[in-house]
N, C-alpha and C positions, 0 to 999 in steps of 0.2 A: 423340864423336859419340852424338845424338842418338837413340832408338831409341822406340816405343811399343808400347803394348799395349792392346787393347779386349774388353771381352766385354759379354754380355749372358745373362741367365739367365728362365727361364720355369719356371713349378712350380704344383704343380695338377691343371694342365691345362694344353691349347693351345689357344688363347688362355688365360691364367693370370694369378697375383700376376709379375710382372715387375721385375726392378732392370737395372742395367747399371753398369758400373765401367773405370776407366780410370787409367794407370799411366804416367810417361814415366820413363825413366832417363839418365844422361849417363854415357857409359864402365862402363855394366854398374851402376852407384849409382842409387837410386832420389832422382829430385827430388822429383815431387810424384806423389799418386792421389788418385783421387776416386772414388765409390760412390753410387747414389741407389735409391730406391724409384721405380716408375712408376706406380703406383697412385693411386687405389683402380680405378679400371678394368683389367679383362683385356684381355691384347695376347697378342700371336704371339710366340714366340722369334725370331723375324727382327726385330719393331719393336723389341725389346729389344737384340739386336745392333748396330741402324744407330745407335741413340740412344747406344749405347756410344761408336760411331763418331764420331758428331756432338759429343756431350760433350768429346769427347778434343780433335777438331778444335776446336771454338769455344775450348779452353782454351789449346791453343796457337796460335791469330790472334792476330798482334801480336807474339808474344814469340817463336816458334821458327821458321823455316824447313826445307824438306829433311828433312823426319823421316822416318825409314822406320817405319809403322806396322805391327804384324800383328795379325791376327785371324782368330779357328777360324772363323769362319763362310765358307764358300766363296760361298753368295747376295750377302752383301754384299761382298764382295773383289770378284768376277766381276762384278757387277751396277755398283758403283764405276767399275772400270776399262775400262766399258764392252764386255765378254765378254759379260756374260747381259741379255737384256731384263729390262725388271721389270714384269712383269704384274699385278700386285698393284697396284690405285688407290691403298690404303692407304700403299704403300709407295715411289710415285711422288715424293712431295714431300720425302720421307727422304733417298734418291738424290742428287734434284738440289741439296739443302742440302750434302749430304756431298760431292759434285763441285765443287759450287764453290770452297766449304773447301779442301777437295785443290789445286786449282787455285791460289788464291791463295796458300796457302804453299806451293806447289811441294813438296808430300809424297808417298809411295808409299807403297802399301798393297799387303801379302803374305799371301797365305795361310799360315798355320802349323794343322798336326794341335792340336786338344784332347786336353787329358790326357796330354800326350807329354811332359814333363819339361820344356818351355818354364819356365822362372823366372817371367818377366812373364808370360804367359798361366795359370799355375799360379795366379800373386798377384791376378791378375784376376778370375779365376773365384771366388776364395775370397773377395773383397770383395762380389762379388754374394751369394754363399750368407751372409755374414753379415748382409747387408743383408736379405735376407728370412728370414733366423732373426731379425733383430729384430721385424719387422714381424707376424713368426708368434709373437713369446714363444718361441724356442725357442733354445735353443744357449747362447754363452756370456752374451747379450744378455737373457736370459728366462730362465723355467721352463720348463721341458718340460709339455707339454699332458698329459702322464699323468702329473706330480705332483699 
């Protein structure tokens, strides 16, 4: 069974520095992952969450069908599933793109609570934060600004 997780992160402010990540699993084993910085423009946390889903869907395209996608953004999940209206004009094209890719791949998307111990969600969050650490010169990728 193929499952996948996506996440987005926003730092400094909202809008702020953003990253997104996605991970694909087969029977609980990680097959692939990706993460990227979404700057230098400042974006919202919702933009980052949408980009995580879209990057995942683009990766799945032409390779996997019927994947269960888990995302910790209620806004993204409910908008993509058509349960909530999309009232932000800047998110409309992202919602449309995600819906199209979901339909093409016959995927489903479900909400899960973030920071609740879901291995895939924790891993996606880690990738987002590692990416932003690298950009900010912190953590395992660089010297902390205090040094």
